[in-house]
N, C-alpha and C positions, 0 to 999 in steps of 0.2 A: 522441643520448642526452641525457636531461634531468636536471638537478639542481634540487632545491628547497631554498632556503636561508632561514634565520630570523635576523633581525637581533638585535643585542645592545643592551645599555643605552646610552642616549645617542641612540638613534634616535627615541625617543618625542617626539610633538609635541602640543600642546594641541588637543583636538578631533579627533584623527585617526581615531576610530572612528564619528564621527557619521553618515557615509554608510552604513557597514556595518550599523549598528543599525536601519536601515530595512528590512533583509532579515529576515523572520520567523525563518528557521532559524538565522541567525547570531546574532540577538538571544537566541533561546532557549538557544543553547549558551553565550553569554556569561553568562546568568543562572545556568546550572548551574555554570559555572566560578567564578562569584562566590561561590556557596554553598560550593564546595569550598575556596576560599582564604580565605573570611571577609572579602573586600574588595569594595566596591561598584565593579565594573569599569565599569559604565555611566557612573557619575558621573565617574570619573577618565579615561575615554576620550572624554568629550564636554565636560564643563563645567570640570573642574579646569585651572588654568593651568600653564604650563611649570615654574614654581618648585615647585608642589605635586607634580607627577609626576616631579620630579627625585629625590624621596625614594626611596632604594633599596628600601625595604620595599613601596612602591607600584609603582614603575617595573618591577621584575622580574616580579611576577605579571601585571601589565598587558600587558607585551610577550609573555610566554608564552601567555597566554590569547588574545591577538589573533592570534598566529600559528597556534595550534591551530584556532581558529574559522575563520580564513581558509582554511586547508588543507582543512577539512571542506567549506566552501562551494565551494571550487574544484573538489574532486572528482577530482583528478588523481593517478595513481600514478607517482612519478618513478623513475628508475633509481637515484638516490642522494640522500640528504638530508644536510644539514650545518647546524649552527647556530654563530653567533659568540657566545662567552661564555654568557650566560644563554639565548641562542637554542638552545643545545645540548639544553636541557630540552624545548623545543617540538619540536625535531627528533627527540628520543627518543620522544615521544608519537606523532608522525607515523609513525615507523618501527615502532610497536607495542611499544616497550620498557615504557612506562608506559600505564596508562589515563588518560583526561583528568583525572579527579578526583585520581589519585595525582600526576600531573605538577604539578597546582596545590598540593597539600599539600607536595610537595618544594620547589617554588619559593617558596612562602610562608615556609617555614623558612629557606631560603637567603637570601631578601631581608631578613628580620628579623635574622638572624644577622650578615649583612654590614653592615647599617645600624648595628647595635650595635657591631660591631668598628670601623667607621669613626668612630663618635662618641667613641671613646677617645682618638684623636689627630687633629688637623686634617691631613687628607690629601686627595689629589685625583689627577686624571689630565690629561695634556696630549698632544695629537696633535703629532708632529713630521712635517711634510710636506716632502718633498724631501731633498736631500743624499745623500751616498754612505752606504751601509748601515754601513760601518765607522766613519765619522765620526760618524754618529748614535748608534750604540751607545756610542762613546767619550765623547761629550758627555753622554749620559744617566748614564753611570757617574760621570763627573767631577762632576756636579751632586749625586750622592748619591741618585739615583733608580733605578728598575728598568724594563727594557723589558717592560711587562706584556702588550702586544699587538703582535706583529710581523705586520703585516697584508699586507705586500707592496705592489707598486704604488706604492712611494715613501712609505708611511705606517707609522710605528711610534708606538705610544702609550706614553708614559712614565708611571709612577706612583710616588708617594712622598709625603713630607711637603710641606706648603705651601712650606716654605723651600727644599727641593730643587727644586721646580718653578719657583719664582721665580728661582733660580740658573740653571736651564736656559733660561728665557725671556730672561734677561739675557745669556746666553752660548750662543746657538743654534749648531748645527752650520753649517758653511759651506754656502751656498745652500739653507737650509732655514728654514721657519717653525715657530714653536711656538704652538699654539692650545689654550687651556684648554677642557676639555670639561665639559658639564653633568652631571657625576656627582660624588657626595659621598663618595669614598673611594678609597683606593689598592687597587683590586681586582686580583686575581691576583698578589698579593705576600704576604709574610709578615705584613703588617699585618692580613690577613684570617684568620690562624690561629684566633682564638677562635670562628669560625663553624663550624668543621669538625666538632666532636664531636657537636653536636646534629643536624647534617645527616646524619652517618653513622648515628646512631641512627634517624632518621626513615627513611632509605633501607632499613634493615634490616626495617622493618615494612611495606614496600610490596610489591605484587604486581609482579614483574619478568618480562618475557618476552624471548626472543631477538628481535632486529630482523627484520622481514619484508622489508625492503629494505636496501640497503647504507647504512651510516651512518658518517660520518667523526668522528674525535676531534680536538679542539683541541690535545691534548697533543703530537701528532706527525704529524697529518694522515693517519693510517692508517685503513683500514676495520676496524671492530670487529665481530665476529660474535656475541659473547656478551652477552646483556643485563646480567648481573651485572657483567661486566668493564666495560661501558660506564658503569654507574651508579657503580661504584667510581672510575672516572676522573672522573665528574662531581664527586664529593666532593673529590678531590684538586685538581681544576682551580680551585677557589676560591683557592688560594694559588700555582698554577702559571701561567706565561705562556701566553697564547693564541697558537698558532702557525697563524694563518689563512693565512699564506703557504704553509705546507706543505699545508694543506687544498686551496688552489687548485692547487698542483703535482699533487696526487693527481687532482683533477678533470680537469686538462689531460691527464695521462698516461692516464686512463681513456677519453679520447675524448669528453668532454662537449661537446655542440654548443650547448646552450641552458641558461641558468640563470634561474630565477624567484626573486625575493626577495619573501617574504610581507610583509604589512603590519606595520609601517610601512616600506615599501620605499624604497630609494634609496642607503643607505650601502654595502651589499655589492656592489650592481651598479656603483656608482661606482668602487670599488676594482677590480672585475673588468674594467672597461673599460680600465684601465691595466695590469693584471697578467695578464689572460687574453685576449690578442689572438686574434681569430678566433672567440671564443665569443660568441654573441648573448645579450643580457640583457633581462629584463623585470621591472620593479619595480612591485609592486602598492601603490598609494598611497591609492586610494579604491575604493568598490564599483563604480564605473564601469569600473575596469580588469579586472574578473573575466572578462568575455567575451573580451577580448583576450588575457588570460593563458591561457584554455582553448585558443584558436586557436594560440597560441605553443607550448603544450605538445604539442598534436596534431602539430605540425610537427617536434618534437624527440624525443618519448618513443618 
């Protein structure tokens, strides 16, 4: 059984689309998605530096568009799809919940709203790697932060004010490291509440279909069968923690044998190697990986 996964914010790297844009069909789709989002995705996927694409309003549409175009280029039908945080929007399009254009309209509003919410108060996110889960959660709470992403595999992401994250780095859990992440906001916490009203209004105007393949929700790791329910969850997920650990549990229980991570791959497959023992992984990082990914899919789908 094959899962296709879509990475979340923080996975982007300067120039990561350069090799893909040499493919005519990929480039044409990126141009269409650029028009739908109002963002020059070619520019930001090739020339913009890491600091520029750290901007939430750019990073989120760029990541979703990249995953959508990569999935289309790959041409593989998985048994299940899942996305991490903003990657859920790409997963929704791959599953048929959104049209490509509507996925970009939705993520553009999400990115702008979350960027505006983040600008109200200096906030951020830090990965806590290692340590016992109970100790990690206790340390995050003691610092005044929130566990925004519970990723499994020994990784939890804390989010909160800059002061709370500084306290966490100065008082890390035992046998754990605290690593600041290249994101400009305390995503998946109540700091993001101002972004939800416009996002809900945008969602209400979009064409929504039930998923054509199984799709998992970050809220609790379950399979969601209704398109409207899935989109409702996407709106709520802006302020709710990402439970990627539960998504991985569902994949394991379903008997998934192979997992492909779409461009920019590496983050989710890295977590899976620690948390999903026995599941083979394939990260798509450049256009040169596409043929290998197709062979990998044929062995697992």
